[in-house]
C-alpha positions in Angstrom: -102.2 68.3 -21.6 -99.9 71.5 -21.9 -98.2 72.3 -18.4 -96.5 75.3 -20.1 -97.5 76.7 -23.4 -95.3 79.8 -25.1 -96.8 81.6 -27.7 -95.0 84.0 -30.3 -92.0 84.3 -28.2 -89.5 86.9 -29.6 -86.6 88.1 -27.4 -83.5 89.6 -28.4 -80.2 91.1 -26.8 -77.5 93.9 -27.8 -79.0 94.2 -31.6 -78.9 90.7 -32.1 -82.3 88.3 -32.3 -82.2 85.0 -30.1 -85.8 84.4 -30.6 -88.3 85.4 -33.5 -91.8 84.2 -33.4 -91.1 80.7 -31.1 -94.4 78.4 -29.8 -93.1 75.8 -27.3 -95.3 73.2 -25.5 -94.6 71.1 -22.4 -96.8 67.9 -22.1 -97.5 66.1 -19.1 -94.7 63.2 -18.7 -92.3 64.9 -21.2 -89.0 64.6 -20.5 -87.3 67.1 -22.6 -83.5 67.9 -23.4 -82.8 71.5 -24.9 -79.7 71.7 -26.5 -78.0 73.6 -29.2 -74.4 75.4 -29.3 -72.7 77.7 -27.1 -74.6 81.2 -26.6 -77.4 79.8 -28.9 -79.9 81.0 -26.0 -80.9 77.9 -24.1 -80.3 79.4 -20.8 -82.2 82.8 -21.8 -85.0 80.2 -22.8 -85.0 79.4 -19.0 -84.6 82.7 -17.9 -88.0 83.8 -19.5 -90.2 80.6 -18.8 -89.1 81.0 -15.1 -90.0 85.2 -15.4 -86.6 85.9 -14.4 -86.2 87.7 -17.8 -89.0 89.7 -19.3 -89.1 88.4 -23.3 -89.6 91.5 -26.4 -92.9 90.1 -27.0 -94.8 86.7 -26.8 -97.1 85.0 -23.9 -95.8 82.4 -21.0 -98.7 80.6 -20.1 -98.2 78.0 -16.9 -101.6 75.9 -16.2 -102.5 76.6 -12.3 -101.2 75.1 -9.0 -98.1 74.0 -10.8 -94.8 74.3 -8.6 -92.1 74.7 -10.7 -88.3 74.0 -9.8 -85.6 75.6 -11.7 -81.7 74.6 -11.1 -80.2 78.1 -11.4 -76.4 77.6 -11.1 -76.1 81.4 -10.2 -78.6 81.4 -6.9 -76.5 83.1 -4.4 -76.5 80.9 -0.9 -76.8 83.2 2.3 -73.5 83.3 4.6 -73.3 81.8 7.6 -75.9 79.0 6.6 -74.9 75.4 6.9 -75.3 72.7 4.2 -78.2 71.2 6.7 -79.8 74.6 6.9 -80.1 75.1 3.0 -82.0 71.8 2.2 -84.1 72.3 5.1 -85.4 75.1 3.3 -86.4 73.1 0.8 -89.5 71.9 2.9 -90.1 75.4 3.7 -93.6 75.9 2.8 -94.7 72.6 4.4 -93.8 74.0 7.6 -96.1 76.6 6.6 -98.6 74.1 5.5 -98.1 72.3 8.9 -98.9 75.7 10.9 -101.9 76.1 8.7 -103.2 72.9 9.8 -102.9 73.8 13.5 -104.6 77.3 12.8 -107.3 75.2 11.2 -107.8 73.2 14.4 -107.8 76.1 16.8 -110.5 77.6 14.8 -112.5 74.2 15.0 -113.1 75.2 18.8 -115.2 77.8 18.3 -116.9 77.4 14.6 -120.2 76.1 12.7 -121.1 72.8 11.5 -120.7 74.2 7.9 -117.5 75.9 9.0 -115.8 72.8 10.3 -117.0 70.6 7.6 -115.2 73.1 5.3 -112.0 73.3 7.5 -111.7 69.4 7.4 -112.0 69.4 4.0 -109.2 72.0 4.0 -107.2 70.4 6.3 -107.6 66.7 4.7 -106.3 68.6 1.4 -103.1 69.5 3.3 -102.4 66.7 4.9 -102.3 64.5 1.7 -99.9 67.5 0.4 -97.9 67.3 3.3 -97.7 63.2 3.1 -96.8 63.6 -1.2 -94.0 65.9 -0.6 -92.3 63.5 2.3 -92.6 66.2 5.2 -93.1 63.3 7.7 -89.5 61.7 6.1 -87.5 65.0 6.1 -84.4 63.8 7.9 -84.2 60.7 6.3 -84.7 62.4 2.7 -82.2 64.9 3.3 -79.9 62.0 4.6 -80.8 60.0 1.0 -80.2 62.9 -1.3 -77.2 64.0 0.5 -75.1 60.6 0.5 -76.5 60.3 -3.1 -74.8 63.4 -4.0 -71.7 63.4 -2.0 -72.6 66.2 0.4 -72.0 64.4 3.3 -68.5 63.6 2.1 -68.2 67.9 2.4 -70.0 68.0 5.9 -73.6 69.3 6.5 -72.3 71.3 8.8 -70.1 73.7 6.5 -70.8 76.8 5.9 -71.6 77.4 2.1 -69.6 80.5 2.2 -67.0 77.8 1.7 -68.0 75.8 -0.8 -66.7 75.7 -4.6 -68.5 76.6 -7.0 -69.4 72.8 -7.9 -69.9 72.4 -4.1 -72.5 74.7 -4.4 -74.2 73.7 -7.6 -74.5 70.2 -5.6 -76.2 71.5 -2.8 -78.6 73.9 -4.8 -79.6 70.3 -7.0 -80.2 68.5 -3.6 -82.5 71.2 -2.5 -84.6 71.5 -5.2 -84.9 67.4 -5.8 -85.6 67.8 -2.0 -88.5 70.2 -3.1 -90.2 67.3 -5.4 -91.7 70.1 -7.7 -94.2 69.1 -10.3 -91.9 70.5 -12.7 -88.3 70.6 -13.0 -85.8 73.1 -14.9 -82.1 71.8 -15.0 -79.5 73.7 -16.3 -76.5 71.8 -17.2 -77.1 69.8 -13.8 -74.0 67.3 -14.3 -71.6 69.9 -14.0 -69.2 69.3 -11.4 -70.8 65.7 -10.7 -68.6 62.9 -10.7 -69.3 59.4 -12.5 -71.2 57.8 -9.7 -73.4 61.0 -8.8 -74.2 61.3 -12.5 -75.6 57.7 -12.3 -77.6 58.3 -9.4 -79.2 61.3 -10.9 -79.8 59.3 -14.0 -81.5 57.0 -12.1 -83.7 59.7 -10.4 -84.7 61.3 -13.9 -85.5 58.2 -15.4 -87.8 57.0 -12.3 -89.2 60.7 -12.2 -93.1 60.6 -13.2 -93.5 64.5 -14.0 -91.9 66.6 -16.7 -88.5 68.3 -17.0 -86.7 70.7 -19.1 -82.9 69.4 -19.2 -79.9 71.9 -20.7 -77.0 69.4 -20.8 -73.9 69.0 -23.3 -73.2 65.2 -21.5 -74.5 63.4 -24.7 -74.8 60.3 -23.2 -76.6 61.2 -20.3 -78.8 62.9 -22.4 -79.4 59.7 -24.7 -80.5 57.9 -21.4 -83.2 60.2 -19.7 -85.0 62.2 -22.5 -87.8 61.5 -24.6 -87.7 64.7 -26.8 -85.7 67.4 -28.5 -85.8 71.2 -28.5 -83.5 72.3 -30.6 -82.4 76.2 -30.4 -80.8 77.5 -33.4 -81.3 81.3 -33.2 -83.9 82.5 -33.8 -85.8 79.3 -34.0 -86.7 76.4 -31.4 -87.8 72.9 -33.2 -89.1 70.0 -31.9 -87.9 66.2 -32.2 -89.3 63.1 -30.8 -86.9 60.8 -29.5 -83.5 61.2 -27.8 -80.1 63.0 -28.9 -79.0 60.4 -31.5 -82.9 60.4 -32.8 -82.5 64.1 -33.3 -79.0 64.1 -34.7 -80.5 62.0 -37.4 -83.4 64.0 -38.4 -81.5 67.4 -38.0 -79.1 65.9 -40.8 -81.7 64.2 -43.0 -83.4 67.9 -42.9 -80.4 69.6 -43.8 -79.9 67.3 -46.7 -83.5 68.1 -47.9 -82.7 71.7 -47.6 -79.8 71.7 -49.5 -81.1 70.0 -52.4 -83.9 71.8 -52.6 -81.5 75.3 -52.5 -79.9 73.9 -55.2 -82.9 73.0 -57.8 -84.2 76.4 -56.9 -81.1 77.9 -57.6 -80.8 76.2 -61.0 -84.2 77.5 -61.7 -83.8 80.8 -60.5 -81.1 80.5 -63.3 -83.2 79.2 -65.8 -86.2 81.2 -65.7 -83.7 84.2 -65.7 -81.7 83.1 -68.9 -85.6 83.0 -70.5 -86.6 86.4 -69.5 -82.8 88.1 -70.6 -83.5 86.6 -74.2 -87.0 87.0 -74.5 -88.0 90.1 -73.1 -86.9 91.9 -75.9 -88.8 90.4 -78.6 -92.5 91.2 -79.2 -93.8 87.4 -79.8 -92.3 86.0 -76.5 -92.4 89.4 -74.3 -95.6 87.8 -72.8 -93.9 84.6 -71.5 -90.9 86.5 -70.6 -93.2 88.7 -68.3 -94.9 85.9 -66.9 -91.3 83.9 -65.7 -90.6 87.4 -64.5 -93.5 87.6 -61.8 -92.8 84.0 -61.2 -89.4 85.2 -60.1 -90.8 88.1 -57.8 -93.4 86.0 -56.0 -91.0 83.2 -55.8 -90.0 82.4 -51.6 -86.6 81.6 -52.1 -84.9 79.4 -49.5 -82.1 80.4 -47.3 -79.7 78.0 -46.3 -78.6 78.1 -42.4 -75.4 79.8 -42.5 -72.5 77.9 -40.6 -71.8 78.8 -37.1 -68.3 79.4 -36.6 -66.8 76.1 -34.9 -63.4 76.5 -32.3 -60.1 75.8 -33.3 -57.9 74.9 -30.6 -54.0 74.5 -30.7 -52.0 74.8 -27.9 -48.3 76.1 -28.3 -45.7 73.9 -27.0 -43.0 75.2 -24.6 -39.2 74.5 -24.0 -38.6 70.8 -23.7 -38.6 70.2 -19.8 -36.1 67.4 -17.7 -37.7 64.0 -17.7 -39.3 64.1 -14.5 -41.9 67.1 -14.4 -42.8 67.1 -10.6 -42.4 64.4 -8.3 -43.9 64.3 -4.7 -42.6 62.6 -1.3 -45.4 61.6 1.1 -46.9 64.8 0.3 -50.0 65.6 2.2 -52.3 68.3 0.8 -55.3 70.6 2.5 -56.2 74.2 3.5 -56.6 74.1 7.3 -56.2 70.3 7.6 -55.3 67.4 6.0 -57.6 65.7 3.1 -55.2 63.1 2.0 -52.9 60.2 3.0 -49.1 60.5 2.2 -48.8 60.6 -1.8 -45.8 59.7 -3.8 -46.6 60.6 -7.1 -44.1 61.1 -10.2 -45.2 62.8 -13.5 -42.8 62.6 -16.5 -42.6 64.2 -19.6 -45.0 63.1 -22.0 -47.6 61.6 -20.0 -51.3 62.3 -20.2 -53.1 61.7 -17.1 -56.9 62.0 -16.0 -57.3 62.5 -12.4 -60.8 61.0 -11.5 -63.1 60.4 -8.1 -65.7 62.2 -6.3 -66.2 65.6 -6.0 -64.9 66.9 -2.7 -62.2 64.5 -2.5 -59.3 67.0 -3.0 -58.6 66.5 -6.9 -58.9 70.2 -7.4 -56.5 71.0 -4.2 -53.9 68.3 -5.6 -53.7 70.1 -9.0 -52.8 73.7 -7.1 -50.5 71.5 -4.6 -48.5 70.2 -7.3 -48.1 73.4 -8.9 -47.2 75.0 -5.6 -49.9 77.4 -5.9 -51.2 76.2 -2.1 -48.6 75.1 0.6 -48.7 71.2 1.4 -49.7 70.4 5.1 -46.8 68.1 4.9 -43.9 66.3 2.6 -42.5 67.8 0.1 -42.3 67.9 -3.7 -39.9 68.7 -6.5 -40.2 70.2 -9.7 -38.1 69.4 -12.4 -35.9 71.7 -14.9 -37.7 74.0 -17.2 -41.0 73.1 -16.1 -43.9 75.5 -17.7 -47.5 74.9 -16.1 -50.5 76.4 -18.4 -53.7 76.3 -15.8 -57.2 76.2 -16.9 -59.1 76.6 -13.7 -62.6 75.0 -13.1 -64.2 78.4 -12.7 -62.9 82.0 -12.3 -64.7 85.3 -11.3 -66.5 87.0 -14.3 -65.1 90.0 -15.5 -67.1 93.1 -15.9 -65.1 94.0 -18.9 -65.4 93.1 -22.5 -64.5 89.7 -24.1 -61.8 92.0 -26.0 -60.4 93.8 -22.6 -60.2 90.6 -21.0 -58.0 89.0 -23.9 -56.3 92.1 -24.4 -55.0 92.5 -20.5 -53.3 89.1 -20.9 -51.6 89.8 -24.4 -51.3 94.0 -24.2 -48.9 94.0 -27.0 -51.2 92.7 -29.5 -53.5 94.7 -32.1 -57.0 94.8 -31.8 -57.3 92.6 -35.1 -55.2 90.3 -33.5 -57.1 89.7 -30.1 -60.5 89.6 -32.3 -59.1 87.2 -34.8 -57.7 84.9 -31.3 -61.3 85.4 -30.1 -63.3 84.3 -33.7 -60.6 81.5 -33.9 -62.0 80.2 -30.7 -65.7 80.1 -31.9 -66.6 83.4 -30.6 -68.9 85.5 -32.5 -68.9 89.2 -33.0 -71.4 89.8 -30.8 -69.8 87.7 -28.2 -66.6 89.4 -28.6 -67.6 92.6 -28.0 -70.1 91.7 -24.9 -69.0 91.5 -20.9 -67.6 88.5 -19.8 -70.2 88.6 -17.1 -73.1 88.2 -19.5 -71.8 85.4 -21.7 -72.4 81.8 -21.1 -70.8 79.3 -19.4 -69.4 77.9 -22.8 -68.4 80.9 -23.9 -66.6 82.1 -20.9 -64.7 78.5 -20.9 -63.9 79.4 -24.9 -62.1 82.6 -23.6 -60.3 80.8 -21.0 -59.0 78.5 -23.2 -58.2 81.1 -26.1 -55.7 82.8 -23.0 -54.6 79.8 -22.4 -53.5 78.1 -25.8 -51.9 81.2 -26.9 -48.9 81.1 -24.8 -46.5 78.4 -24.6 -46.7 75.9 -22.3 -44.8 72.2 -21.6 -47.5 71.2 -19.1 -51.3 71.8 -19.2 -53.0 71.4 -15.9 -56.9 71.4 -16.8 -59.8 71.3 -14.3 -62.8 70.5 -16.0 -62.2 71.7 -19.3 -65.8 70.2 -20.7 -67.9 71.6 -18.4 -70.2 74.0 -20.2 -68.7 73.5 -23.7 -71.0 72.4 -26.4 -70.2 68.9 -28.8 -68.4 70.6 -31.3 -66.3 72.6 -28.8 -65.6 69.2 -26.9 -64.8 67.2 -29.9 -62.4 70.1 -31.2 -60.3 70.2 -27.6 -60.2 66.3 -27.7 -58.4 66.7 -30.8 -56.0 69.4 -30.0 -54.9 67.7 -26.6 -54.5 64.5 -28.5 -51.8 66.4 -30.7 -50.2 68.2 -28.0 -47.0 66.9 -27.4 -46.5 68.0 -24.1 -47.6 66.4 -20.3 -51.4 66.7 -19.7 -52.7 66.6 -15.8 -56.8 66.5 -16.5 -59.6 66.7 -14.4 -62.7 65.2 -16.2 -66.0 63.3 -15.2 -66.5 62.6 -19.1 -65.3 58.9 -19.6 -66.1 59.3 -23.0 -64.0 62.8 -23.2 -60.7 61.6 -21.9 -60.8 57.7 -22.4 -58.0 57.1 -25.5 -56.7 60.5 -24.9 -54.6 59.7 -21.6 -52.2 57.0 -20.6 -53.0 56.5 -17.0 -56.4 57.3 -14.4 -55.2 58.3 -11.2 -58.3 57.5 -9.0 -58.1 60.0 -6.1 -60.2 57.5 -4.0 -56.8 56.0 -3.5 -55.4 58.8 -1.5 -58.3 60.8 0.0 -59.2 60.7 3.4 -62.8 61.7 2.9 -63.9 58.2 1.5 
């Protein structure tokens, strides 16, 4: 049974065709992974099927009475609400249903027997719905999901206005899971989640009986939870049965088959064109030449897919610093209050460190404290000589200027050719380069921030979740560039597949945080 049917979808943006005559079906119980390179249209597809974006052409048909839950990381949370307030909103429709039951009982005091039977039937359906959606277990369910996603560590009474982007994403994900929709639409849910929370979400999705569509660049996670892949390669959408590894195997086979067919056709075209050229002037063979010319005209030409631009990252090394980069003495970090025990850390030249631990434990705060971007609560730290930090922030405000201008503001002495070349080297297309930063996907914005960072020399790279939103090609290239970088690296990352073999040490924030 088809829960969602997409018929003949076409949509373009800024002169670029993102989807052309695309069809799609979501069947009951399917766990779909929506994959493709950054900027190919995955999030656009999600917005179209949730009616957030109107397509140029095509029909979006949901089966009746389907409750859809969409994790959109751009959702705004209202100032003044606590985390608990937001999570309880997951049950708003159930509270309304409870009120409807009370109203129905009131009507039963003055109605006919037929009306009473009708009301009893409606009440029974609503009661079943309340029980199915755990209405009578609200407090325990909120407690369970909050614990599983680390929200209790943040504090359920915290104002959502105070939360980081990653913490807001956790709140939205928790609210969505509490709503128990019939269909889950998840756009990069593992971004900002640490390893233990990813394990919990993986098990949740494995046990999830209904259908879901998942966008993710976390390949191990995808492999474990999906049974169907839809590959977005503008302007087409192609279905593959199996997990991501199976999709890659089949995709490579198709690619080789297409290349072989293309090469055969090229040889056939050359042979026919040669025959026509040699025989069209001769009376005896003119008929055969004309026949072959018609075959050439009617031949459906095979086109190879143009190779997508692949990013090339290389980080410039600055002046050689002293042996000790930064050393702390009983350093206590935080903002208004302490979130860590006293820390005595030493980062030396050439070390490559991964900083791990659950979200909310203070990893980003520690990075900013070590660079002296924020003051310590107590204790002290010392920087070595000639230390020059290059900082990749986990999130930054989306600018209302073009990608070109964003980089030009960073390097005002460059020519436009140099700006465009640098952005293209990072895997951005001409359309993306000329678009405003605010309309770029998360992966495209990350490539822009990496471009800003890698075109200045630094001897210490401080990277806060640099793999979030990046597609697999970009992650592979970033890992290679960091492996070859001769300077010092301090890296926050929740993907062991990325940092294992790259770093020499792992610092676990759980040793120091007061939030455990």
